[in-house]
N, C-alpha and C positions, 0 to 999 in steps of 0.2 A: 147437273143443271139445277140451279136454285129454284125452288118452288115459291114463286112470289105470292102464292095464295095462302101460304101457311104463315100465321103470325109469328114474328120474331120479336123477342123482347130484348131491347138493348139493356145490358146489365150495368148492372150496375148489376202477344204472342209472338256464326262467325263474323266476325268483325267486318264491317263495311268501311270503317275508317278508324283511325287511331282515336281512342277515347281520351278526351282532354281531362286533365286533372282539375282544372279550374275553368270557370266561365270567362270568356274574353269580354263580352259585353252583356252585363246583367241588365235586364229590363224589368221594370216594376209595373204592376198592374196587369190587366187583361190585354193581350195583344190581339187576339182574334176574337170576334164576338159571335162566332157561330159554333155552338156546341154540337158536335156531330152526332154522337150516339146517345140514346137515353136508355141504356140497359139498366136493369134495376139494381141500383146500389141500395143498400138498406136505408130505409127512412127511419128517422127516429133517434132515440137517445144515444148516449155515450156507451161505448163498449165497456165491458168489465175491466177493472183496473189491474189486473195482475194475474199471472198464471204460474203454476208450479214449474220450475225449470230444473231440468236434469241434463247432465252431459252424457253422451254416448261414449262408452269406453271400448267398444268392440273394435277389432282390427279390420273392418270391412274396407277393402281396397277402393270401393266406390264412394266412400265418404269424402266430402269436400273439405279441404282446409280453408280457414278464413283467408280472405283476399289479401289484406295487408293490415298491419297493426296488431294489437293484442288479440289473443284468442277470445272468441265470443261463445258463451254457453248456448246449448241447444234450447229450443223453445217448446219442446214437447216432453211429455212424460214417458219415460222408458222404464218399465218394471223388470224387464229381462233382457239386458243388453246383449247377452251371448246369442240370443235368438232374434235379434232385431233384423228387420228386412231392409232391402235396399231403399224402399220408400221411406222407412224410418230415418235412414242416413241422409237422404235428400232433404227431408223435412227439418232435421236437426241442423243441417248445413245452411239451407236457404232461408229458414224461418226468420232469423234475425234481420234479414234484409227486406222483409215484407211488413208494411205498416197499415194501421187503420187510420183513415182520413175522415175527420168529422168537420162538417161545413155548416155554417149558420149564415143565412142571408137576410135575417130580420123577420120576414114573414114565413120563412121555410127553413128547415134544417134536415140534414141527412148524413149518412155514413157510407163510405166506400173503402176501397183498398188502394195501396200504392206500393211501388217497388223502389228501393234505394239504388241509385245508379252510380253515385260517386261517394268517396270516403268523406267528403266535406258536406254531404247532406242534400244533394239534388235528388228529387223523388219524381218518378214518372207515375201518372195516373190518367184517368179519363177526363176530358173536358166536361162531360155531363155531370161528373162528380163535383168538380169545383164550381160549376155554375148552377148547381141544383136544378139540372135539366132545363137550363135557360132562364131561370127566375132571378138570378143575381149576378150583376157585373162586378160587384165589390164584396165578395164574401169574407167572412172571418173563418180562418182555417186553423184547426189544431190537428196534430199528428201524434198518434200513440204508437210507440215502438213495442217490440215483442215483449219487453220486460216491464211494461206498464208505465213507462215514463211518458209525459205529455210535453210536446213542443209546440210553440207557435209557428205556423207555417206562412210563408210568403209566396203568393202566386207570381211566378216568374213570367209565364206566358202560356197561351193555349194555341192549339191547332185544330180548329173545329172540323176541318175537312177529314181528319183522321180520328177525331175524338180523343186526342192526346193532349196532356197538359203537364207542366213542370211546376213543382212546388219546391221551396228551399227551406230547410231547417238548419239551425246552427249546432255544430258538434262534430264528432268523429264517429263514423258508422261503418258497418260492413256492407259493401256494395255487391250486387249480383252481376254476373257476366252474361253476355249475350251468346247464344248459339246461332248458327247459320240456318235460317229457316228454309233456304233453298235446298238444303240437303235432307229435309224431313221425308220420311216415308209413311204412308198409311200403315197403321199398326204399331208405330213406335209408341213406347210408353209415354204418358203425359201425367204430370202431377200439378194440381192447382193448389195454391196457398192464398188465403185472403181472409176476409171477415164477413162471410155470408150471414145475413140477418143480425149483423153486429157481433158475431161470435169470432173474435180475433183469434189468429193462429190456427185456423181450421185447415186441415189437409185432406184432399180427396185425390183419387187417382183413376186413371183410365188409359185410353189410347188416343192417338191421332186418328180420328174417324174418316176424315176427308181433307183433301188439299185443293187449292185453287178454287175454293168456293167464294161466291160474292153475295153480299147482302145489301139491302136498301133499308135504311131506318130514318125516322124523322129527326130533323136537326134539333139540337138543344141549345140554340143560340142564346147567348146572354143579351139582355136588353141593352140598347144604347143608353147613355146618360140622358135622362129626360123622358125616356119612353116609359109608358105605363104598361104593366103586364099583369094579367089576372093571376093571382097566386093559385097554384095547383096543389091542393091539399090531399090529393089521392085518397079521397073518401076518409080523411082523418088519419091515414096511415103514413103520411109523409110525402115528400116531393118526387121521389124517384118512381116513375111509372114503369110498367112493362109496356114498352111501345110495340105497336104492330109493324110488320113489314109494310113498307109503302109499295104500292103497285103503280109506277109512273104511267101517266098517259102515254100511249104509244107514240104520239106526235110531240112529246116533250123534247125540248132542245137541250139534251143532256150534255152535249159537247160544246155548247156556246159558252159565253163568258159571264155568268151571273156573279155578282159580288158575294162574298162569304155570307153577309147578312141576308141576302136574297134567297139563298138556297134552303128550300123547305125540306129537302131530303139529302142524305149523303150516301155515298156508295163505297163500301169497304171490301177489300179482299181479305179473307179470313181463313184461319186454321180451324177446322171443326174438331171437337173432342167430345167424348162421352164421360169425361171426368165431371163429377157433379159440380155445377156452377149455379149459384143462386143470387138473389138480390143482395148486394153488399160485396160480392166478388169483383165488382167493377174496378178496373185499374190494378187488380192483383196479378200475380205471376202464374203463367203456365210454363212448366219446366220440363226439360228432358231428363233422361236417366242419369246425366252427369250433374244435375242441379243447375243447369244454365237456362236462361230465358228463351223459350221458343215462341212465346206470345204474351200479349197483355189482354186479359179477359175483358170482354166488352159486351156480349149479348147472349141471350138464350132463345131458343125456339119454343113455341107453345102450340097447342092444338086449337082448333076453331072454337072449342068449348071453354077455352081458358077465360077466366074473368080477369079483366085488366086490374093490375095491382095486387092480385092474389095468387098468381101462378108461381111455380118454382121449377126446379130441374126435372126435365123428362129425358135427359141423356143426350141432348143436342145443344151444345154450347159452342161459342165462337170466340176467337182471340185474334187480335191484330198481330200479324206475323212479326217476328223479332227483327228481321232486316228492315222493315218499314218503320217499326217502332223506334229502333236505334237511330236511324237517319233523322227522323223528325225530332226525337228527343234532344239530340246533340246540336241540331240546327237551332232549336229554341234556346238551349243553354248558351251557345256560342254567338248566335246572331240575332236572337230575339224572335225569329220567324222561320218557318219552313216553307219551301216552294212546292208547287204541284203542277204537273203537266197539263197541257191543253192541246187536244188534237185538232180542234177547229172543224168539227163536223156534227151535224144533227143525225142521230141514229135511232133505230127502233128494232125490236126483235124481228129477225127474218121470218120466223114462223107466223107472225101476225101481220106481215106486210102484204097487203092486198095487191100490190104492184107485182109481186112475184107469183106468177101463175102456177108454176110447178115447184113445190117446196121439197128440195132434196137434201138440204143441209141446214143446220142451225148456225146462228151467228148474229152479227149486228149489221143491219141493213142501213146503208148510208142514204139519208134523205136529202141532204144538202151539205155543201162545204163552204167554209168561210173564205171569202176572197183574200188571198195572201196568207192564209193560215197554213199550219203544218201539213194537214192532209192534202190540200190543193197543191202545195209545193212538191209533195211526194208523188203526185199523179193520181191520187185517189179521187173518185168522183161519184156523183149520185148514181145509185143503182148497184154499186159494189157491195158485196157482203163480206165483212171482215170476220175471219175465222180464227185468227191467231194474233197475239200481241206478245212480243218478246218470247216467242216459242211456247207461250201458254195458250191453251184452247179458249176460244171466245164462243160461248154458246148463246149469248144474249146481249142486249144493250147494257144491262147492269154489269156484266162481266167486263165489257170494254171500258165503261166509265170508271169502274173501280180500279182497273189496272192503270189507266191513264193518270188518274188522280194520285195513285201511289208512286208514280215515277216523278223524278225531279225535273223541274222546269229546265229546258235547254238540253236535256239528255237525249241521246239517240235511242230509238226503238225500232225493232223490226216488226212490220205489219204484213200479214198475209191476207189477201182478199181474193174473192172469186168474181170474175167478170165474164159473162157468156160461157160459163162452165170451165174457164181456165183459171188456175191458181197463179197468182203473182205475189212475190215477196219484195217489199221495198223497205228502205231505211228512212225513218221519219225523225226530224229534229223537232221535238215538242216545244210548243209555246208555253206560256205561263198563265195559270189561272189567277186572276186578280181578285 
């Protein structure tokens, strides 16, 4: 169960559908104006212009060949190829597909990471990276590839609800492939590649520390045209703050229908890892032992003593699961926008619901249901305690909101709830968050 009292720092995670080679409908400009997460991506200057590049020549069977097109050299220095580790092979294979994203919004600038998804240059990153934590709706973006080349980036679209965004650069590149995050196990190897503190091509490793975790972070919504927004200079260190976990009011209507721009907080299902993640890793890759994406790095946790804007890795990092990241990314590329589920219910933590006299189970306690909404149609009513969503445990209102938002609008979901001590499972057809 997520501890909502510990500060979380948004940083700056198989195939669900056939990956399109080209976009069907290319959108220009910012599509959604709510930047979801503000994990610390590095603030400040441009990363170094080039790195020594060596090719690995060992016959490690776990090394990944390039996706398509000509072979691409490795991005790391290998002094003893005969004794290179599996992590070395992953870094050499996947490194060319991870980029450094530099953003300038006029009054603010910052640096994050990104992952190349298609051979023709579509890149996945975080919304908070491209909007400078909500300070710029029309940023100037440049992308540095592993070999030091700089490209002008076009913002194709954002999905603030999941803190994901798509950038396009022109050229031919080596894309990464997605793994199936639903098949992850706690203890699986995890490798993070990105540009922490602006240090491009940085590789760290660890394990998957926890699954089915949910976090709440402050929105990094970009301002609407004409809106004024006070620049956030992060004490002179740049725009990307380490944001704290939000602790929603127990009576907040988390399942009603706020517009994207109205949402002060977002709710994310995440993969937890102890691979070192720091400011600047935002939007970078969390990889499995085969060099496939299991998550997009998005946030880190900190202690109560953490000073905002000055903290770093303490071994608790979070990534958006690959299945969710893949769906949203290709929805943006193909359709310009991604959809999100709506249950149509107001919920709070069961453990803090004073209406429940004897607390015997954790979950999301239903406070009200929307007339004609998905929950009401499925027979869910006030007083029910939801304990499972699509077979995943629900321990709090944050868990439920995160899972509902991760689901596609119009999709079917199974919901298990307790009423008078009896468990009932129903199928719900989710509405759409507008």
